[in-house]
C-alpha positions in Angstrom: 0.0 0.0 0.0 1.2 3.6 -0.7 1.6 6.1 2.1 -1.8 7.6 1.2 -3.5 4.3 2.1 -4.5 3.6 5.7 -6.6 1.2 7.7 -8.5 1.7 11.0 -10.1 -0.6 13.5 -12.8 0.4 16.0 -13.3 -1.9 19.1 -15.3 -1.8 22.3 -12.9 -3.8 24.5 -15.3 -4.3 27.4 -12.6 -3.2 29.9 -10.4 -6.1 28.9 -12.8 -8.9 29.9 -14.7 -11.5 28.0 -18.5 -11.1 28.0 -19.5 -14.7 28.5 -17.6 -15.6 31.7 -15.8 -12.4 32.7 -12.3 -13.7 32.1 -9.5 -11.2 31.9 -8.4 -11.4 28.2 -6.6 -8.1 27.5 -3.4 -9.9 26.4 -5.3 -11.9 23.8 -7.0 -8.7 22.7 -3.6 -7.0 22.2 -2.3 -10.0 20.1 -5.4 -10.0 18.0 -5.4 -6.2 17.4 -1.6 -6.4 16.5 -2.5 -8.9 13.8 -4.9 -6.5 12.2 -2.2 -4.3 10.8 -4.3 -1.2 11.5 -2.7 2.2 11.3 -5.2 3.7 13.7 -7.2 2.0 16.4 -10.3 3.5 18.1 -11.0 1.9 21.5 -14.1 2.3 23.8 -14.3 1.1 27.4 -10.6 1.1 27.9 -9.6 1.2 31.5 -7.1 3.9 32.4 -6.9 2.6 36.0 -8.7 0.1 38.2 -7.0 -0.5 41.6 -9.2 -3.4 42.6 -8.8 -5.3 39.3 -5.0 -4.7 39.4 -4.8 -6.8 42.7 -7.2 -9.5 41.6 -6.2 -10.5 38.1 -2.8 -12.1 37.2 -1.1 -10.4 34.3 -2.8 -7.0 34.9 -0.6 -4.4 33.1 1.4 -1.9 35.0 0.3 0.8 32.6 -3.2 1.7 31.3 -5.0 -0.7 29.1 -4.6 1.5 26.0 -0.8 1.8 26.6 -0.6 -2.0 27.0 -2.4 -2.5 23.7 -0.4 0.2 21.9 2.9 -1.5 23.0 5.5 -0.9 20.2 3.0 -0.9 17.3 1.2 2.4 17.9 3.6 4.9 19.4 1.2 7.7 19.6 -2.1 7.7 21.6 -4.7 9.9 23.2 -7.1 9.0 26.0 -10.3 10.7 27.3 -12.0 9.7 30.5 -15.7 8.9 30.2 -16.4 7.6 33.7 -14.5 8.2 37.0 -15.2 6.1 40.1 -13.4 5.2 43.4 -11.3 2.4 41.9 -10.2 4.3 38.7 -11.6 5.4 35.4 -12.3 4.3 31.8 -13.0 5.9 28.5 -12.1 6.3 24.8 -8.7 6.0 23.3 -7.1 6.5 19.9 -3.9 4.6 19.1 -1.9 5.7 16.0 1.2 5.0 14.0 1.2 8.7 13.1 1.9 11.6 15.4 -0.9 13.8 16.9 -0.7 17.4 16.0 -3.3 18.0 18.7 -6.1 16.2 20.6 -8.9 17.1 23.0 -11.5 15.2 25.0 -14.9 16.8 25.1 -16.6 15.5 28.2 -20.0 16.0 29.9 -22.5 14.8 27.4 -25.7 16.1 29.0 -26.8 13.1 31.1 -24.4 13.2 34.1 -26.4 10.8 36.3 -26.1 8.1 33.7 -23.0 6.5 32.2 -20.7 9.4 31.5 -19.9 9.9 27.9 -17.4 12.0 25.9 -16.0 12.3 22.4 -12.3 12.3 21.8 -11.1 14.4 18.8 -7.5 14.1 17.5 -5.7 15.7 14.6 -3.0 13.5 13.0 -0.1 14.2 10.7 0.1 11.5 8.0 3.6 11.1 6.5 3.7 11.7 2.8 0.6 13.9 2.7 0.1 17.6 3.0 -3.2 17.2 4.8 -4.2 16.7 8.4 -6.5 13.8 9.3 -9.1 14.3 11.9 -10.2 11.3 14.0 -13.0 11.2 16.5 -13.7 8.3 18.8 -17.2 8.1 20.3 -19.2 6.0 22.7 -22.9 6.9 22.6 -25.6 6.3 25.2 -28.2 3.6 25.4 -31.2 6.0 25.3 -32.5 7.7 22.2 -32.5 11.1 23.9 -28.9 10.7 24.9 -27.9 9.8 21.4 -29.7 12.8 19.9 -27.9 15.1 22.2 -24.6 13.4 21.5 -25.2 13.7 17.7 -25.9 17.5 18.2 -22.6 17.9 20.1 -20.7 15.9 17.5 -22.3 18.0 14.7 -21.2 21.2 16.4 -17.7 19.9 17.0 -17.2 19.0 13.4 -18.7 22.2 12.1 -16.5 24.3 14.4 -13.2 22.4 14.4 -13.0 20.3 11.2 -12.4 22.3 7.9 -14.5 21.0 5.0 -11.4 20.2 3.0 -9.7 18.1 5.7 -10.4 14.3 5.8 -12.3 13.0 8.8 -13.0 9.6 10.4 -15.6 9.2 13.2 -15.7 5.7 14.7 -16.9 3.9 17.8 -19.7 2.3 19.6 -22.9 4.1 18.7 -25.3 1.9 20.7 -27.7 2.4 17.8 -29.3 -0.6 16.2 -31.8 1.5 14.3 -29.3 3.3 12.2 -30.9 6.6 12.9 -28.5 8.2 15.3 -26.2 9.8 12.8 -27.8 11.9 10.1 -25.4 11.4 7.2 -27.1 14.3 5.3 -26.4 16.8 8.0 -22.8 15.7 8.8 -21.9 14.8 5.3 -20.5 11.4 6.5 -20.4 8.1 4.7 -20.4 4.8 6.8 -17.7 2.6 5.3 -19.4 -0.8 5.8 -22.8 0.4 4.5 -21.2 2.1 1.5 -19.3 -1.0 0.4 -21.6 -3.8 1.6 -25.1 -2.2 1.5 -25.9 -2.3 5.2 -24.3 -1.7 8.6 -22.3 -4.5 10.1 -23.8 -6.5 12.9 -21.3 -6.4 15.8 -23.2 -7.3 19.0 -23.2 -9.7 20.8 -19.8 -11.0 19.6 -20.7 -14.7 19.8 -23.8 -14.3 17.7 -23.8 -10.8 16.1 -27.4 -9.5 15.6 -27.3 -5.7 16.3 -25.3 -3.1 14.2 -23.9 -1.1 17.1 -20.4 -0.1 15.8 -19.6 2.1 12.9 -16.8 3.7 10.9 -17.9 7.0 9.3 -15.7 9.1 6.9 -15.6 12.3 5.0 -13.0 13.5 2.5 -11.5 10.0 1.9 -12.7 7.0 0.0 -13.4 3.6 1.7 -12.0 0.8 -0.4 -12.7 -2.2 1.9 -14.5 -2.9 5.2 -15.1 -6.1 7.2 -16.3 -7.3 10.5 -13.7 -9.1 12.5 -15.5 -12.2 13.7 -14.9 -15.9 14.5 -11.9 -17.0 16.5 -10.5 -15.3 18.5 -12.9 -12.3 18.4 -16.0 -14.2 19.5 -14.4 -15.2 22.8 -13.0 -11.8 23.7 -15.2 -8.6 24.1 -19.0 -8.5 23.8 -18.5 -6.6 20.6 -16.9 -7.6 17.3 -14.4 -5.0 15.9 -14.8 -3.4 12.6 -11.9 -2.7 10.2 -11.9 -0.4 7.2 -9.3 0.6 4.6 -9.2 4.1 3.0 -7.5 6.0 0.3 -6.9 9.6 1.1 
């Protein structure tokens, strides 16, 4: 692939635990993600710290979960806390082969008494190009009114901080099986899997995917391939299947 081609993965890692029996499987997740060859990885439910888990589970990493996954493959990363509690915190993370020019976590989606949400917006410098690449990692709420507010905040963020001539990828867990949360007309976004395969990928639950919860949207770059990562080992890891897409700038 030329330097203007890139691939991305989005994955809700379920705080490093399997969904069926609650086993700690983060090392297996890291190995599986490393095998994807992705240039950029969007993570949801990544633990930045959890003091109780660290004492109870053998092999718990000394660093955050996103740093453990990044290892030597993705030297650049950004993290935004979604939820903070007595034992620690978790949130969204973006891992990248390319350096960040800047990044910002935009917290306080407007339902603070429910699971705290945020969106993580980074701006990357892709070698061999003269354009910045904007990347936004999201984890939307379960309720329709939450998602509508989050879409409004995402729309405002893009309108105010992403120039129309700069490429953009928005990826994450949208908790939206209806497909109505993101209005592609208003945002000018194309969902990679739907564009190439005719429908959204079913990603939840991982062992028998029925609901299309996870998406990879883009603007200003062309999706050339997209697939759901399923089967072994993915079906025995998180409760979500990852999605991977390839783009040409």
